[in-house]
Short mmCIF file of the C-alpha atoms (twelve columns), coordinates in Angstrom:
data_MODEL
# 
_entry.id   MODEL 
# 
loop_
_atom_site.group_PDB 
_atom_site.id 
_atom_site.type_symbol 
_atom_site.label_atom_id 
_atom_site.label_alt_id 
_atom_site.label_comp_id 
_atom_site.label_asym_id 
_atom_site.label_seq_id 
_atom_site.Cartn_x 
_atom_site.Cartn_y 
_atom_site.Cartn_z 
_atom_site.pdbx_PDB_model_num 
ATOM 1   C CA . MET A 1   61.091  28.680  31.678  1 
ATOM 2   C CA . LYS A 2   61.334  27.429  28.096  1 
ATOM 3   C CA . LYS A 3   61.485  23.849  29.340  1 
ATOM 4   C CA . VAL A 4   58.300  24.371  31.366  1 
ATOM 5   C CA . LYS A 5   56.519  25.869  28.349  1 
ATOM 6   C CA . LYS A 6   57.559  22.924  26.163  1 
ATOM 7   C CA . GLU A 7   56.251  20.441  28.706  1 
ATOM 8   C CA . THR A 8   53.003  22.402  28.960  1 
ATOM 9   C CA . TYR A 9   52.563  22.364  25.168  1 
ATOM 10  C CA . ARG A 10  53.269  18.647  25.042  1 
ATOM 11  C CA . ALA A 11  50.691  18.012  27.752  1 
ATOM 12  C CA . LEU A 12  48.094  20.053  25.861  1 
ATOM 13  C CA . LEU A 13  48.859  18.220  22.605  1 
ATOM 14  C CA . LEU A 14  48.501  14.894  24.378  1 
ATOM 15  C CA . LEU A 15  45.107  15.905  25.794  1 
ATOM 16  C CA . VAL A 16  43.929  16.999  22.320  1 
ATOM 17  C CA . LEU A 17  45.092  13.692  20.832  1 
ATOM 18  C CA . ILE A 18  43.250  11.691  23.501  1 
ATOM 19  C CA . PHE A 19  40.078  13.711  22.881  1 
ATOM 20  C CA . VAL A 20  40.250  13.156  19.095  1 
ATOM 21  C CA . LEU A 21  40.739  9.429   19.509  1 
ATOM 22  C CA . SER A 22  37.820  9.231   21.926  1 
ATOM 23  C CA . VAL A 23  35.386  10.714  19.417  1 
ATOM 24  C CA . LEU A 24  36.394  8.677   16.402  1 
ATOM 25  C CA . ASN A 25  33.333  6.478   16.910  1 
ATOM 26  C CA . ILE A 26  30.956  9.457   17.122  1 
ATOM 27  C CA . VAL A 27  28.780  10.135  14.080  1 
ATOM 28  C CA . ILE A 28  26.872  13.297  13.208  1 
ATOM 29  C CA . LYS A 29  23.423  12.495  11.858  1 
ATOM 30  C CA . ASP A 30  20.646  14.614  10.443  1 
ATOM 31  C CA . PHE A 31  17.001  14.142  9.481   1 
ATOM 32  C CA . TYR A 32  14.706  11.883  11.432  1 
ATOM 33  C CA . ILE A 33  15.635  8.933   9.253   1 
ATOM 34  C CA . ASP A 34  18.609  8.830   6.899   1 
ATOM 35  C CA . ASP A 35  19.726  5.636   5.143   1 
ATOM 36  C CA . ASN A 36  22.931  6.983   3.603   1 
ATOM 37  C CA . THR A 37  25.241  6.187   6.528   1 
ATOM 38  C CA . ASN A 38  26.166  2.766   7.857   1 
ATOM 39  C CA . PRO A 39  27.136  2.988   11.546  1 
ATOM 40  C CA . LEU A 40  29.801  0.292   11.540  1 
ATOM 41  C CA . GLN A 41  30.409  0.725   15.281  1 
ATOM 42  C CA . ILE A 42  27.166  -0.981  16.321  1 
ATOM 43  C CA . ASP A 43  27.604  -4.359  17.999  1 
ATOM 44  C CA . VAL A 44  24.395  -6.153  17.055  1 
ATOM 45  C CA . GLU A 45  25.079  -9.040  19.437  1 
ATOM 46  C CA . ASP A 46  25.467  -6.654  22.365  1 
ATOM 47  C CA . VAL A 47  22.266  -4.905  21.343  1 
ATOM 48  C CA . SER A 48  20.342  -8.184  21.289  1 
ATOM 49  C CA . ARG A 49  21.576  -8.987  24.793  1 
ATOM 50  C CA . ALA A 50  20.149  -5.768  26.227  1 
ATOM 51  C CA . ASN A 51  18.737  -6.456  29.683  1 
ATOM 52  C CA . ALA A 52  15.010  -5.752  29.541  1 
ATOM 53  C CA . ASP A 53  11.644  -7.480  29.683  1 
ATOM 54  C CA . ASN A 54  9.094   -8.046  26.923  1 
ATOM 55  C CA . VAL A 55  6.824   -5.302  25.637  1 
ATOM 56  C CA . ARG A 56  3.411   -5.486  27.244  1 
ATOM 57  C CA . TYR A 57  1.290   -3.200  25.035  1 
ATOM 58  C CA . GLU A 58  -2.081  -4.597  24.021  1 
ATOM 59  C CA . ASN A 59  -5.144  -2.970  22.516  1 
ATOM 60  C CA . PRO A 60  -6.308  -0.848  25.480  1 
ATOM 61  C CA . ALA A 61  -9.877  -1.367  26.601  1 
ATOM 62  C CA . ASP A 62  -9.822  1.731   28.773  1 
ATOM 63  C CA . ILE A 63  -6.833  3.871   27.888  1 
ATOM 64  C CA . SER A 64  -7.727  6.534   30.450  1 
ATOM 65  C CA . LYS A 65  -6.652  4.141   33.223  1 
ATOM 66  C CA . LYS A 66  -3.129  3.830   31.808  1 
ATOM 67  C CA . SER A 67  -0.300  6.154   32.844  1 
ATOM 68  C CA . VAL A 68  3.089   6.781   31.240  1 
ATOM 69  C CA . LYS A 69  5.896   9.298   31.429  1 
ATOM 70  C CA . PRO A 70  5.987   11.575  28.363  1 
ATOM 71  C CA . SER A 71  9.527   12.164  27.105  1 
ATOM 72  C CA . GLY A 72  10.235  14.546  24.205  1 
ATOM 73  C CA . LEU A 73  13.911  13.548  24.206  1 
ATOM 74  C CA . PRO A 74  15.815  13.131  20.911  1 
ATOM 75  C CA . ILE A 75  17.025  9.602   20.213  1 
ATOM 76  C CA . GLY A 76  19.322  7.967   17.707  1 
ATOM 77  C CA . ILE A 77  17.701  5.125   15.768  1 
ATOM 78  C CA . TYR A 78  19.315  2.162   14.021  1 
ATOM 79  C CA . VAL A 79  17.480  -0.793  12.464  1 
ATOM 80  C CA . LYS A 80  18.547  -3.800  10.415  1 
ATOM 81  C CA . THR A 81  16.408  -5.539  7.838   1 
ATOM 82  C CA . GLU A 82  15.289  -9.126  7.751   1 
ATOM 83  C CA . GLY A 83  17.698  -10.298 5.061   1 
ATOM 84  C CA . VAL A 84  18.383  -7.547  2.530   1 
ATOM 85  C CA . MET A 85  15.752  -5.317  0.981   1 
ATOM 86  C CA . VAL A 86  15.582  -4.989  -2.814  1 
ATOM 87  C CA . VAL A 87  15.475  -1.326  -3.774  1 
ATOM 88  C CA . ASP A 88  15.596  -1.882  -7.536  1 
ATOM 89  C CA . THR A 89  17.000  -4.096  -10.258 1 
ATOM 90  C CA . GLY A 90  19.718  -2.910  -12.617 1 
ATOM 91  C CA . VAL A 91  22.022  -4.001  -15.409 1 
ATOM 92  C CA . VAL A 92  25.377  -5.752  -15.222 1 
ATOM 93  C CA . THR A 93  28.131  -5.491  -17.802 1 
ATOM 94  C CA . GLY A 94  29.073  -9.089  -18.531 1 
ATOM 95  C CA . TYR A 95  32.485  -10.591 -19.213 1 
ATOM 96  C CA . ASP A 96  31.622  -10.428 -22.923 1 
ATOM 97  C CA . GLY A 97  30.884  -6.684  -22.724 1 
ATOM 98  C CA . ARG A 98  27.126  -7.141  -23.150 1 
ATOM 99  C CA . LEU A 99  24.510  -5.805  -20.728 1 
ATOM 100 C CA . TYR A 100 22.464  -8.221  -18.614 1 
ATOM 101 C CA . SER A 101 19.658  -7.826  -16.064 1 
ATOM 102 C CA . PRO A 102 19.328  -11.234 -14.362 1 
ATOM 103 C CA . CYS A 103 16.630  -10.162 -11.852 1 
ATOM 104 C CA . LYS A 104 14.431  -8.021  -14.085 1 
ATOM 105 C CA . ASP A 105 10.751  -9.026  -13.844 1 
ATOM 106 C CA . ILE A 106 11.721  -11.627 -11.212 1 
ATOM 107 C CA . LEU A 107 12.539  -9.593  -8.094  1 
ATOM 108 C CA . TYR A 108 10.838  -6.297  -7.271  1 
ATOM 109 C CA . SER A 109 11.262  -3.294  -4.983  1 
ATOM 110 C CA . GLY A 110 10.283  -4.255  -1.455  1 
ATOM 111 C CA . ASP A 111 11.283  -7.917  -1.758  1 
ATOM 112 C CA . TYR A 112 13.531  -9.241  1.016   1 
ATOM 113 C CA . VAL A 113 16.216  -11.719 0.013   1 
ATOM 114 C CA . VAL A 114 16.574  -14.064 3.008   1 
ATOM 115 C CA . GLU A 115 18.279  -17.184 1.604   1 
ATOM 116 C CA . ILE A 116 20.496  -18.266 -1.282  1 
ATOM 117 C CA . ASP A 117 21.029  -21.997 -1.848  1 
ATOM 118 C CA . GLY A 118 19.920  -22.738 1.694   1 
ATOM 119 C CA . GLU A 119 22.273  -20.228 3.317   1 
ATOM 120 C CA . LYS A 120 20.746  -17.376 5.326   1 
ATOM 121 C CA . ILE A 121 21.354  -13.870 3.999   1 
ATOM 122 C CA . GLN A 122 21.863  -11.450 6.889   1 
ATOM 123 C CA . ASP A 123 23.374  -8.391  5.168   1 
ATOM 124 C CA . LYS A 124 24.773  -7.035  1.911   1 
ATOM 125 C CA . LYS A 125 28.147  -8.679  2.488   1 
ATOM 126 C CA . SER A 126 26.674  -12.173 2.842   1 
ATOM 127 C CA . LEU A 127 24.592  -11.588 -0.303  1 
ATOM 128 C CA . VAL A 128 27.644  -10.598 -2.346  1 
ATOM 129 C CA . GLU A 129 29.632  -13.590 -1.044  1 
ATOM 130 C CA . ALA A 130 26.822  -16.074 -1.768  1 
ATOM 131 C CA . VAL A 131 26.364  -14.825 -5.345  1 
ATOM 132 C CA . ASP A 132 30.077  -14.646 -6.078  1 
ATOM 133 C CA . SER A 133 30.663  -18.185 -4.819  1 
ATOM 134 C CA . SER A 134 28.081  -19.564 -7.274  1 
ATOM 135 C CA . ASP A 135 30.665  -19.693 -10.110 1 
ATOM 136 C CA . GLY A 136 27.884  -18.708 -12.450 1 
ATOM 137 C CA . LYS A 137 25.622  -21.658 -11.661 1 
ATOM 138 C CA . THR A 138 21.908  -21.064 -11.217 1 
ATOM 139 C CA . ILE A 139 21.117  -20.265 -7.589  1 
ATOM 140 C CA . ASP A 140 17.946  -20.757 -5.552  1 
ATOM 141 C CA . VAL A 141 16.919  -17.359 -4.170  1 
ATOM 142 C CA . VAL A 142 14.331  -17.212 -1.383  1 
ATOM 143 C CA . VAL A 143 12.559  -13.884 -0.890  1 
ATOM 144 C CA . ILE A 144 9.779   -12.596 1.344   1 
ATOM 145 C CA . ARG A 145 7.145   -10.696 -0.630  1 
ATOM 146 C CA . ASP A 146 3.978   -9.438  1.063   1 
ATOM 147 C CA . ASN A 147 4.743   -11.712 4.046   1 
ATOM 148 C CA . ASN A 148 4.931   -14.779 1.783   1 
ATOM 149 C CA . LYS A 149 8.074   -16.810 1.053   1 
ATOM 150 C CA . MET A 150 8.824   -17.309 -2.627  1 
ATOM 151 C CA . ASN A 151 11.585  -19.221 -4.460  1 
ATOM 152 C CA . PHE A 152 13.245  -18.149 -7.695  1 
ATOM 153 C CA . GLU A 153 16.032  -19.658 -9.768  1 
ATOM 154 C CA . ILE A 154 18.370  -16.960 -11.041 1 
ATOM 155 C CA . GLU A 155 21.621  -17.238 -12.973 1 
ATOM 156 C CA . PRO A 156 24.310  -14.733 -11.875 1 
ATOM 157 C CA . VAL A 157 26.300  -12.872 -14.515 1 
ATOM 158 C CA . LYS A 158 30.090  -13.011 -14.729 1 
ATOM 159 C CA . THR A 159 31.400  -9.441  -14.870 1 
ATOM 160 C CA . GLU A 160 34.413  -7.914  -16.619 1 
ATOM 161 C CA . GLU A 161 36.262  -8.125  -13.296 1 
ATOM 162 C CA . GLY A 162 35.686  -11.877 -13.122 1 
ATOM 163 C CA . ASN A 163 33.187  -11.959 -10.231 1 
ATOM 164 C CA . TYR A 164 29.458  -12.722 -10.313 1 
ATOM 165 C CA . LYS A 165 26.520  -10.383 -9.779  1 
ATOM 166 C CA . LEU A 166 22.711  -10.324 -9.852  1 
ATOM 167 C CA . GLY A 167 22.227  -6.666  -10.787 1 
ATOM 168 C CA . LEU A 168 20.422  -5.698  -7.597  1 
ATOM 169 C CA . TRP A 169 20.299  -2.477  -5.608  1 
ATOM 170 C CA . VAL A 170 19.824  -3.508  -1.976  1 
ATOM 171 C CA . LYS A 171 20.073  -2.143  1.564   1 
ATOM 172 C CA . ASP A 172 20.256  -3.765  4.957   1 
ATOM 173 C CA . ASP A 173 19.962  -0.933  7.505   1 
ATOM 174 C CA . ILE A 174 18.647  2.565   8.223   1 
ATOM 175 C CA . SER A 175 19.705  5.073   10.862  1 
ATOM 176 C CA . GLY A 176 18.767  8.588   11.952  1 
ATOM 177 C CA . ILE A 177 17.223  10.829  14.619  1 
ATOM 178 C CA . GLY A 178 13.706  10.847  16.060  1 
ATOM 179 C CA . THR A 179 11.902  11.658  19.313  1 
ATOM 180 C CA . LEU A 180 11.025  9.383   22.221  1 
ATOM 181 C CA . THR A 181 7.301   9.823   22.897  1 
ATOM 182 C CA . PHE A 182 6.742   8.027   26.186  1 
ATOM 183 C CA . VAL A 183 8.127   5.504   28.645  1 
ATOM 184 C CA . ASP A 184 6.031   2.952   30.525  1 
ATOM 185 C CA . GLU A 185 8.327   1.453   33.173  1 
ATOM 186 C CA . ASP A 186 10.670  -0.630  30.962  1 
ATOM 187 C CA . SER A 187 8.902   -0.090  27.612  1 
ATOM 188 C CA . PHE A 188 8.742   2.816   25.149  1 
ATOM 189 C CA . GLY A 189 6.998   4.231   22.093  1 
ATOM 190 C CA . ALA A 190 8.483   6.675   19.578  1 
ATOM 191 C CA . LEU A 191 8.135   8.403   16.173  1 
ATOM 192 C CA . GLY A 192 4.377   7.946   15.695  1 
ATOM 193 C CA . HIS A 193 4.920   6.676   12.152  1 
ATOM 194 C CA . SER A 194 6.817   3.817   10.598  1 
ATOM 195 C CA . ILE A 195 10.449  3.760   9.545   1 
ATOM 196 C CA . ASN A 196 10.146  3.651   5.767   1 
ATOM 197 C CA . ASP A 197 12.710  3.067   3.060   1 
ATOM 198 C CA . ASN A 198 13.372  6.465   1.478   1 
ATOM 199 C CA . ASP A 199 13.680  5.023   -2.042  1 
ATOM 200 C CA . THR A 200 10.599  2.799   -2.163  1 
ATOM 201 C CA . GLY A 201 8.418   4.254   0.607   1 
ATOM 202 C CA . ILE A 202 7.845   0.720   1.911   1 
ATOM 203 C CA . ILE A 203 7.763   0.038   5.664   1 
ATOM 204 C CA . PHE A 204 11.115  -1.395  6.722   1 
ATOM 205 C CA . LYS A 205 10.800  -5.037  7.854   1 
ATOM 206 C CA . ILE A 206 13.255  -5.168  10.746  1 
ATOM 207 C CA . SER A 207 15.141  -8.087  12.246  1 
ATOM 208 C CA . ASP A 208 16.825  -6.033  14.953  1 
ATOM 209 C CA . GLY A 209 17.127  -2.436  16.058  1 
ATOM 210 C CA . ALA A 210 18.113  -0.111  18.847  1 
ATOM 211 C CA . ILE A 211 17.678  3.431   20.136  1 
ATOM 212 C CA . TYR A 212 20.556  5.518   21.483  1 
ATOM 213 C CA . ASN A 213 21.249  8.589   23.540  1 
ATOM 214 C CA . THR A 214 21.910  11.553  21.265  1 
ATOM 215 C CA . ASN A 215 22.956  15.176  21.747  1 
ATOM 216 C CA . LEU A 216 21.548  17.862  19.464  1 
ATOM 217 C CA . ILE A 217 24.223  20.142  18.041  1 
ATOM 218 C CA . ASN A 218 22.310  22.196  15.491  1 
ATOM 219 C CA . ILE A 219 18.836  23.057  14.212  1 
ATOM 220 C CA . VAL A 220 18.458  23.784  10.507  1 
ATOM 221 C CA . LYS A 221 15.359  25.890  9.902   1 
ATOM 222 C CA . PRO A 222 13.016  25.249  6.950   1 
ATOM 223 C CA . GLU A 223 13.733  27.011  3.675   1 
ATOM 224 C CA . GLY A 224 11.094  27.148  0.964   1 
ATOM 225 C CA . ASN A 225 9.562   23.691  0.602   1 
ATOM 226 C CA . ASN A 226 12.574  22.071  2.236   1 
ATOM 227 C CA . PRO A 227 11.732  21.044  5.813   1 
ATOM 228 C CA . GLY A 228 14.103  21.945  8.599   1 
ATOM 229 C CA . ARG A 229 15.872  19.272  10.638  1 
ATOM 230 C CA . LEU A 230 17.528  18.428  13.899  1 
ATOM 231 C CA . GLU A 231 21.207  17.554  13.726  1 
ATOM 232 C CA . GLY A 232 22.862  15.574  16.473  1 
ATOM 233 C CA . ILE A 233 25.676  13.335  17.598  1 
ATOM 234 C CA . ILE A 234 25.019  9.623   18.017  1 
ATOM 235 C CA . ASP A 235 27.517  7.289   19.632  1 
ATOM 236 C CA . TYR A 236 26.714  3.854   18.177  1 
ATOM 237 C CA . SER A 237 28.725  1.914   20.754  1 
ATOM 238 C CA . SER A 238 26.819  -0.789  22.636  1 
ATOM 239 C CA . THR A 239 27.227  1.063   25.953  1 
ATOM 240 C CA . ASN A 240 25.069  3.864   24.533  1 
ATOM 241 C CA . VAL A 241 22.112  1.612   23.660  1 
ATOM 242 C CA . ILE A 242 19.093  2.677   25.733  1 
ATOM 243 C CA . GLY A 243 16.436  0.482   24.140  1 
ATOM 244 C CA . ARG A 244 15.685  -2.405  21.801  1 
ATOM 245 C CA . ILE A 245 13.247  -1.902  18.915  1 
ATOM 246 C CA . THR A 246 10.826  -4.806  18.538  1 
ATOM 247 C CA . GLY A 247 8.053   -3.246  16.466  1 
ATOM 248 C CA . ASN A 248 7.877   -0.978  13.409  1 
ATOM 249 C CA . THR A 249 4.376   -0.243  12.118  1 
ATOM 250 C CA . GLU A 250 2.537   2.667   10.537  1 
ATOM 251 C CA . TYR A 251 1.835   3.874   14.103  1 
ATOM 252 C CA . GLY A 252 5.450   4.127   15.210  1 
ATOM 253 C CA . ILE A 253 8.255   2.100   16.704  1 
ATOM 254 C CA . SER A 254 8.129   0.385   20.082  1 
ATOM 255 C CA . GLY A 255 10.304  -1.787  22.255  1 
ATOM 256 C CA . PHE A 256 11.824  -2.068  25.685  1 
ATOM 257 C CA . LEU A 257 14.472  -0.164  27.564  1 
ATOM 258 C CA . THR A 258 17.906  -1.353  28.647  1 
ATOM 259 C CA . GLN A 259 19.754  -0.777  31.888  1 
ATOM 260 C CA . ASN A 260 21.525  2.160   30.187  1 
ATOM 261 C CA . PHE A 261 18.375  4.289   30.067  1 
ATOM 262 C CA . ASP A 262 18.562  7.306   32.373  1 
ATOM 263 C CA . TYR A 263 15.173  7.615   34.061  1 
ATOM 264 C CA . SER A 264 16.279  10.880  35.674  1 
ATOM 265 C CA . SER A 265 15.946  12.522  32.234  1 
ATOM 266 C CA . LEU A 266 12.157  12.181  32.607  1 
ATOM 267 C CA . SER A 267 9.707   13.957  34.860  1 
ATOM 268 C CA . ASP A 268 8.962   12.307  38.194  1 
ATOM 269 C CA . ASP A 269 5.244   12.556  37.452  1 
ATOM 270 C CA . TRP A 270 3.223   9.869   35.680  1 
ATOM 271 C CA . MET A 271 0.623   11.167  33.231  1 
ATOM 272 C CA . SER A 272 -2.662  9.542   32.281  1 
ATOM 273 C CA . MET A 273 -3.604  9.168   28.617  1 
ATOM 274 C CA . ALA A 274 -6.692  10.172  26.693  1 
ATOM 275 C CA . SER A 275 -8.697  8.081   24.262  1 
ATOM 276 C CA . LYS A 276 -9.160  9.609   20.826  1 
ATOM 277 C CA . GLU A 277 -12.746 10.575  21.683  1 
ATOM 278 C CA . ASP A 278 -11.396 12.838  24.439  1 
ATOM 279 C CA . VAL A 279 -9.168  14.835  22.057  1 
ATOM 280 C CA . ASN A 280 -10.693 18.196  21.176  1 
ATOM 281 C CA . ILE A 281 -10.040 21.223  18.999  1 
ATOM 282 C CA . GLY A 282 -8.378  23.920  21.050  1 
ATOM 283 C CA . PRO A 283 -5.261  24.709  23.120  1 
ATOM 284 C CA . ALA A 284 -2.710  22.012  23.916  1 
ATOM 285 C CA . TYR A 285 1.026   21.600  24.534  1 
ATOM 286 C CA . ILE A 286 3.913   19.647  23.107  1 
ATOM 287 C CA . LEU A 287 6.901   18.471  25.144  1 
ATOM 288 C CA . SER A 288 10.207  18.924  23.318  1 
ATOM 289 C CA . ALA A 289 13.904  18.953  24.225  1 
ATOM 290 C CA . VAL A 290 15.074  21.054  21.286  1 
ATOM 291 C CA . ARG A 291 16.892  23.286  23.803  1 
ATOM 292 C CA . GLY A 292 18.537  20.405  25.642  1 
ATOM 293 C CA . THR A 293 15.941  19.523  28.267  1 
ATOM 294 C CA . PRO A 294 12.213  18.832  27.765  1 
ATOM 295 C CA . GLU A 295 10.044  21.968  27.858  1 
ATOM 296 C CA . TYR A 296 6.333   22.567  27.247  1 
ATOM 297 C CA . TYR A 297 5.379   24.681  24.220  1 
ATOM 298 C CA . GLU A 298 1.916   25.972  23.330  1 
ATOM 299 C CA . VAL A 299 0.102   24.618  20.272  1 
ATOM 300 C CA . ASN A 300 -3.446  24.779  18.969  1 
ATOM 301 C CA . ILE A 301 -5.308  21.721  17.700  1 
ATOM 302 C CA . THR A 302 -7.203  22.857  14.625  1 
ATOM 303 C CA . ASN A 303 -8.876  19.629  13.507  1 
ATOM 304 C CA . VAL A 304 -9.449  16.087  14.786  1 
ATOM 305 C CA . ASN A 305 -10.268 13.131  12.504  1 
ATOM 306 C CA . TYR A 306 -11.595 10.203  14.519  1 
ATOM 307 C CA . ASP A 307 -11.910 7.818   11.546  1 
ATOM 308 C CA . ARG A 308 -9.212  5.118   11.601  1 
ATOM 309 C CA . LYS A 309 -8.319  5.754   7.944   1 
ATOM 310 C CA . TYR A 310 -6.529  8.983   8.924   1 
ATOM 311 C CA . GLY A 311 -4.029  6.967   10.977  1 
ATOM 312 C CA . ASN A 312 -0.961  9.000   11.859  1 
ATOM 313 C CA . LYS A 313 -2.571  12.138  10.429  1 
ATOM 314 C CA . SER A 314 -5.574  12.129  12.765  1 
ATOM 315 C CA . ILE A 315 -4.649  15.334  14.604  1 
ATOM 316 C CA . GLU A 316 -4.005  18.653  12.874  1 
ATOM 317 C CA . LEU A 317 -2.178  21.252  14.926  1 
ATOM 318 C CA . GLU A 318 -0.403  24.581  14.730  1 
ATOM 319 C CA . ILE A 319 2.608   25.736  16.741  1 
ATOM 320 C CA . THR A 320 1.648   28.986  18.499  1 
ATOM 321 C CA . ASP A 321 4.437   29.357  21.070  1 
ATOM 322 C CA . PRO A 322 6.767   32.212  19.922  1 
ATOM 323 C CA . ARG A 323 9.697   30.589  21.780  1 
ATOM 324 C CA . LEU A 324 9.574   27.428  19.667  1 
ATOM 325 C CA . ILE A 325 8.904   29.358  16.456  1 
ATOM 326 C CA . ASN A 326 12.016  31.403  17.201  1 
ATOM 327 C CA . ILE A 327 14.076  28.221  17.732  1 
ATOM 328 C CA . THR A 328 12.839  25.984  14.900  1 
ATOM 329 C CA . ASP A 329 10.317  27.995  12.835  1 
ATOM 330 C CA . GLY A 330 7.826   25.299  13.848  1 
ATOM 331 C CA . ILE A 331 8.080   21.567  13.173  1 
ATOM 332 C CA . VAL A 332 11.281  20.108  11.738  1 
ATOM 333 C CA . GLN A 333 12.474  16.621  10.845  1 
ATOM 334 C CA . GLY A 334 13.588  14.814  13.961  1 
ATOM 335 C CA . MET A 335 10.562  16.014  15.955  1 
ATOM 336 C CA . SER A 336 8.485   13.005  14.893  1 
ATOM 337 C CA . GLY A 337 7.268   11.439  18.129  1 
ATOM 338 C CA . THR A 338 7.105   14.692  20.107  1 
ATOM 339 C CA . PRO A 339 4.384   14.194  22.771  1 
ATOM 340 C CA . ILE A 340 1.128   16.195  22.534  1 
ATOM 341 C CA . ILE A 341 -0.583  16.975  25.848  1 
ATOM 342 C CA . GLN A 342 -4.093  18.329  26.387  1 
ATOM 343 C CA . ASN A 343 -5.888  18.797  29.705  1 
ATOM 344 C CA . ASN A 344 -2.904  17.286  31.528  1 
ATOM 345 C CA . ARG A 345 -3.186  14.033  29.579  1 
ATOM 346 C CA . LEU A 346 -1.031  12.541  26.835  1 
ATOM 347 C CA . ILE A 347 -3.161  12.493  23.695  1 
ATOM 348 C CA . GLY A 348 -0.693  11.774  20.884  1 
ATOM 349 C CA . ALA A 349 2.521   12.656  19.071  1 
ATOM 350 C CA . ILE A 350 3.644   14.839  16.169  1 
ATOM 351 C CA . THR A 351 4.210   12.879  12.939  1 
ATOM 352 C CA . HIS A 352 4.372   15.240  9.937   1 
ATOM 353 C CA . VAL A 353 4.965   18.855  8.969   1 
ATOM 354 C CA . PHE A 354 3.215   20.896  6.265   1 
ATOM 355 C CA . LEU A 355 5.852   21.714  3.644   1 
ATOM 356 C CA . ASN A 356 4.193   25.030  2.804   1 
ATOM 357 C CA . ASP A 357 3.878   26.092  6.467   1 
ATOM 358 C CA . SER A 358 6.279   24.646  9.036   1 
ATOM 359 C CA . THR A 359 4.163   25.923  11.949  1 
ATOM 360 C CA . LYS A 360 1.489   23.372  11.000  1 
ATOM 361 C CA . GLY A 361 1.523   19.609  10.997  1 
ATOM 362 C CA . TYR A 362 -0.157  16.322  11.799  1 
ATOM 363 C CA . GLY A 363 -0.197  14.059  14.823  1 
ATOM 364 C CA . ILE A 364 -1.315  10.568  15.802  1 
ATOM 365 C CA . PHE A 365 -3.566  9.504   18.677  1 
ATOM 366 C CA . ILE A 366 -1.655  7.916   21.557  1 
ATOM 367 C CA . GLU A 367 -4.349  5.226   21.458  1 
ATOM 368 C CA . TYR A 368 -3.002  4.076   18.085  1 
ATOM 369 C CA . MET A 369 0.616   4.124   19.255  1 
ATOM 370 C CA . LEU A 370 -0.251  1.857   22.179  1 
ATOM 371 C CA . GLU A 371 -1.644  -0.869  19.988  1 
ATOM 372 C CA . LYS A 372 0.475   -4.014  19.892  1 
ATOM 373 C CA . ASN A 373 3.262   -3.994  17.289  1 
ATOM 374 C CA . ASP A 374 3.361   -7.465  15.712  1 
# 
């Protein structure tokens, strides 16, 4: 009997060990966009080989004739910059103990370093290696600023440790959780607003990106002026990539789906869309999977701003469904991109929450989200 028990315990321990090893590449993420974690598991080459066709969205002449499948599913998001983005300049303690700031008044927040001495800069590692290999000689730094290429000659500083630095704070990727708004055959739209750098507020200029399946594990409700958030698990392995991101503008992210996307997670019904002129004050619904599968929740549209200048804050709405208020207290981070439906047509997506009242927020017209992302 004792021998049987020992073998049983060993079998259980083995199963636990296998389970732990299998989840080592699983990352828990919060907020709709969080740049503090670098998902090292992503295989960018595999992502770029995703099997899908080109995005076909153009400025719609008659949006009411277009049909899509609204989603409401949570997605993991990962994007890489074009080169590395300058967050700020700083000081470097030189080999002589003095403080230096080689890039001050030369490079600025929002610049993208793309080349050094003719070599392409793809990430932070390649930047560090290029600067360190300069041996202190002046280097030619190519940056993109306001869509224009500019060249600067900068002399790296030798540090106390004997390596060379420019005194730059940079980043090369952002990841987090958002909501898939709609699917049009092999293409998608999500978020309803741009992916911005949290430090500078500048729209992230992406060179590559992907969306992933994600499972929600917790909902943190708002507290005071702190918005609530969705928390989930994202597996950043290439087999979990469900779409490629090709566009990131103030109206959201867009791209095309891979063969990994599960179409059975969507409704079988196609839904027509409404132009902004057809959006009215009054009852509507949002489609959200905060409880695991997409469900319709009642909302009330309180104001509609048809002027283009309102952008992703064109629709004002209030959550009125007691079921959703009980689950989330209203709108939380991670719900950006949640589809808004009125009169059985997709009219837009949630984009923002009021910090002083989480039951209220803003949305964007679906018409804007459909515009081509250059």
